[in-house]
C-alpha positions in Angstrom: -20.5 -15.8 6.9 -24.1 -16.0 5.8 -25.3 -15.0 2.3 -27.3 -12.1 3.7 -24.2 -10.7 5.4 -22.2 -11.1 2.2 -24.9 -9.2 0.3 -24.6 -6.4 2.8 -20.9 -6.0 2.2 -21.4 -6.2 -1.5 -23.9 -3.3 -1.2 -21.3 -1.4 0.8 -18.8 -2.1 -1.9 -21.2 -0.8 -4.6 -22.0 2.4 -2.6 -18.3 3.0 -2.0 -17.8 2.5 -5.8 -20.3 5.2 -6.6 -19.1 7.6 -4.0 -15.5 7.2 -5.0 -16.2 7.5 -8.7 -17.4 11.0 -8.1 -13.8 12.0 -7.4 -12.4 10.3 -10.5 -10.9 13.5 -11.9 -9.2 14.3 -8.6 -7.6 10.8 -8.7 -6.6 11.3 -12.3 -4.9 14.6 -11.7 -3.3 13.3 -8.5 -1.8 10.4 -10.4 -0.7 12.6 -13.3 1.1 15.1 -11.1 2.4 12.3 -9.0 4.5 11.3 -12.0 6.4 14.6 -12.0 8.9 13.4 -9.4 9.8 10.6 -11.9 11.4 13.2 -14.1 13.7 14.3 -11.2 14.5 10.6 -10.5 15.5 10.0 -14.1 18.0 12.9 -14.1 19.3 12.0 -10.6 20.1 8.4 -11.5 21.4 9.3 -14.9 24.0 11.5 -13.1 24.7 8.8 -10.5 25.5 6.1 -13.1 27.4 8.5 -15.3 29.6 9.5 -12.3 30.1 5.9 -11.2 30.7 4.6 -14.7 29.0 1.3 -13.9 26.3 -0.6 -12.1 25.1 -0.3 -8.5 24.4 -3.6 -6.6 23.1 -5.2 -9.8 21.2 -2.2 -11.0 22.1 -0.2 -14.1 20.4 2.9 -15.4 17.7 1.0 -17.3 16.8 -1.4 -14.4 16.8 1.5 -11.9 14.3 3.4 -14.0 12.2 0.2 -14.4 12.2 -0.2 -10.7 10.8 3.3 -10.2 8.1 2.6 -12.9 7.1 -0.4 -10.9 7.1 1.5 -7.7 4.6 4.0 -9.2 2.4 1.2 -10.4 2.4 -0.9 -7.2 1.9 2.2 -5.0 -1.2 3.0 -6.9 -2.5 -0.5 -6.6 -2.0 -1.1 -2.9 -1.8 2.2 -1.0 -5.0 3.3 0.7 -6.4 6.7 -0.3 -7.6 8.9 2.6 -9.1 5.8 4.4 -7.5 6.8 7.7 -9.1 10.3 7.6 -12.6 8.8 6.8 -12.3 6.2 9.6 -11.2 8.9 12.1 -14.1 11.1 11.0 -16.5 8.2 11.6 -15.2 7.9 15.1 -14.8 11.6 15.9 -18.3 12.5 14.6 -20.1 9.5 16.1 -21.1 8.0 12.8 -20.0 4.6 14.0 -23.0 4.6 16.3 -25.3 3.7 13.4 -23.1 0.8 12.5 -22.8 -0.6 16.0 -26.5 -1.4 16.0 -26.2 -3.5 12.8 -24.9 -7.1 12.5 -21.9 -5.8 10.5 -18.2 -5.9 11.2 -16.8 -2.3 11.0 -13.5 -3.8 9.8 -15.2 -5.7 7.0 -17.3 -2.6 6.2 -14.2 -0.4 5.8 -12.4 -3.1 3.9 -15.3 -3.2 1.4 -14.9 0.6 0.9 -11.1 0.1 0.6 -11.6 -2.4 -2.2 -14.1 -0.2 -4.1 -11.7 2.8 -3.7 -8.7 0.8 -5.0 -10.8 -0.4 -8.0 -11.8 3.1 -9.0 -8.4 4.6 -8.2 -6.6 1.9 -10.3 -9.1 2.3 -13.2 -8.6 6.1 -13.3 -4.8 6.2 -12.8 -3.7 3.4 -15.1 -3.9 5.4 -18.4 -1.3 8.0 -17.4 0.9 5.2 -15.8 0.5 3.1 -19.0 1.7 6.1 -21.1 4.8 6.4 -18.9 5.5 2.7 -19.3 5.2 3.0 -23.1 7.6 6.0 -23.1 10.2 4.0 -21.2 9.4 0.7 -22.9 13.0 0.1 -23.8 13.7 -0.5 -20.1 10.7 -2.8 -19.5 11.8 -6.4 -19.2 9.0 -8.8 -18.4 9.8 -12.1 -16.5 9.8 -15.3 -18.5 9.0 -17.6 -15.6 5.2 -17.8 -15.0 5.8 -18.6 -11.3 7.3 -15.1 -10.8 3.9 -13.6 -11.8 2.2 -15.9 -9.3 4.5 -15.1 -6.4 4.6 -11.4 -7.2 0.7 -11.3 -7.3 0.5 -13.1 -3.9 3.0 -10.7 -2.4 1.1 -7.7 -4.0 -2.2 -8.8 -2.4 -0.5 -9.2 1.0 1.1 -5.8 0.6 -2.3 -4.2 0.0 -3.8 -6.0 3.0 -0.9 -5.0 5.3 -1.2 -1.4 4.3 -5.0 -1.4 4.9 -4.7 -3.0 8.3 -1.9 -0.6 9.4 -4.0 2.4 8.1 -7.1 1.0 10.0 -5.0 0.6 13.2 -3.7 4.2 12.9 -7.2 5.5 12.4 -8.3 3.8 15.6 -6.2 6.2 17.6 -9.1 8.7 17.0 -10.8 6.9 19.9 -8.3 8.5 22.2 -7.0 11.6 20.5 -8.8 14.2 18.4 -6.1 14.7 15.8 -4.2 11.8 14.4 -2.3 13.6 11.6 1.0 13.7 13.5 1.0 10.0 14.1 0.0 9.3 10.5 2.7 11.6 9.2 5.4 9.9 11.3 4.4 6.3 10.3 4.1 7.3 6.6 7.5 8.9 6.7 9.0 5.6 7.8 7.0 3.8 5.1 8.3 6.2 2.5 12.0 5.9 3.4 12.0 2.2 4.5 9.5 0.8 2.1 11.4 1.3 -1.1 9.7 4.4 -2.6 12.8 6.5 -2.1 15.4 3.9 -3.2 15.6 0.1 -3.7 16.2 -1.5 -0.3 18.8 -3.9 -1.7 21.3 -1.2 -2.5 21.7 -0.6 1.2 24.6 -2.3 3.1 23.9 -6.0 4.0 23.6 -5.2 7.8 21.0 -2.6 7.1 19.1 -4.9 4.8 19.1 -7.6 7.4 17.3 -5.3 9.8 14.9 -3.9 7.3 13.8 -7.3 6.2 12.2 -7.8 9.6 10.2 -4.6 9.5 6.7 -4.3 8.0 7.7 -1.5 5.7 9.8 -3.8 3.5 6.7 -5.8 2.7 4.3 -2.9 1.9 5.9 -2.1 -1.4 9.4 -3.3 -2.1 8.8 -7.1 -1.7 6.4 -7.6 -4.6 8.6 -5.4 -6.8 11.8 -7.3 -5.9 10.0 -10.6 -6.6 8.8 -9.4 -10.0 12.3 -8.2 -10.9 13.8 -11.5 -9.9 15.8 -10.1 -7.1 14.3 -12.5 -4.6 14.7 -16.1 -5.5 14.9 -19.5 -3.9 15.3 -19.5 -0.1 15.2 -15.7 0.0 11.9 -15.7 -1.8 10.4 -18.3 0.6 11.7 -16.4 3.6 10.3 -13.1 2.3 6.8 -14.5 1.7 6.8 -16.2 5.1 7.8 -13.0 6.9 5.2 -11.0 4.9 2.5 -13.5 5.9 3.5 -13.1 9.5 3.2 -9.3 9.3 -0.1 -9.7 7.6 -1.5 -11.8 10.4 0.0 -9.5 13.0 -1.4 -6.4 11.3 -4.8 -8.0 11.1 -4.7 -9.0 14.8 -3.5 -5.6 15.8 -6.3 -3.9 13.8 -8.9 -6.1 15.6 -7.3 -5.4 19.0 -7.3 -1.6 18.4 -11.0 -1.7 17.5 -11.9 -3.6 20.6 -9.9 -1.4 22.9 -11.0 1.7 21.2 -14.7 0.7 21.2 -14.4 -0.1 24.9 -13.0 3.4 25.6 -15.6 5.0 23.3 -18.5 3.3 25.2 -17.0 4.0 28.6 -16.9 7.8 27.9 -20.5 7.7 26.6 -19.8 7.8 22.9 
């Protein structure tokens, strides 16, 4: 990629940064109120562990609360914010026409905006999240092995990329249908229940886990958290990173394919 093209995407990133920062208080309040379900989670698992009188698949009350704290943090770091609606609007309202005449990849253009959005969103939402971590600091146990930080970071980056490419691919449906909200809702429902936001994947029966490890949702959130908690080690860690890499490449290829097919349809109908 030439220097001039890189400068164009840097400019897009800066513009996205400025536009996104306008909504910083919306992001702050969203993050703040997004922490409310944590209170229900705390009471729920307190009751579960009190009833059981012991641990659950290697989790005790403290480690379960720590897991949900990490879920909140990772979700804020990797999950796109309204990107699918913005992309769909670009397609539906014909705004991509202006971009088609420029030597610029729409995927790279949207990725630049995604990065700027994640940066602002992370910057704004970290303070309330940090306060929650401080409040539950007795349950926070940081890894001692520096390699865990490395592997968890690599997995975190891949999780963010997978989420972005899936979001981008979903938004491409706007080339064929006017309203994509139903499709987005269905996919995000699967992500919520199968990605580890509702409960840790590794408390499920072994047969269920074996299936879920081959689905992309496992690698959108749970995988980096499990690595950080030391619940994926050795051969299991290598396998998880290999499968996550495979899903990343597949999601990237699918995003490109959806763009090409959608653009062909768009031009064929006179868009």
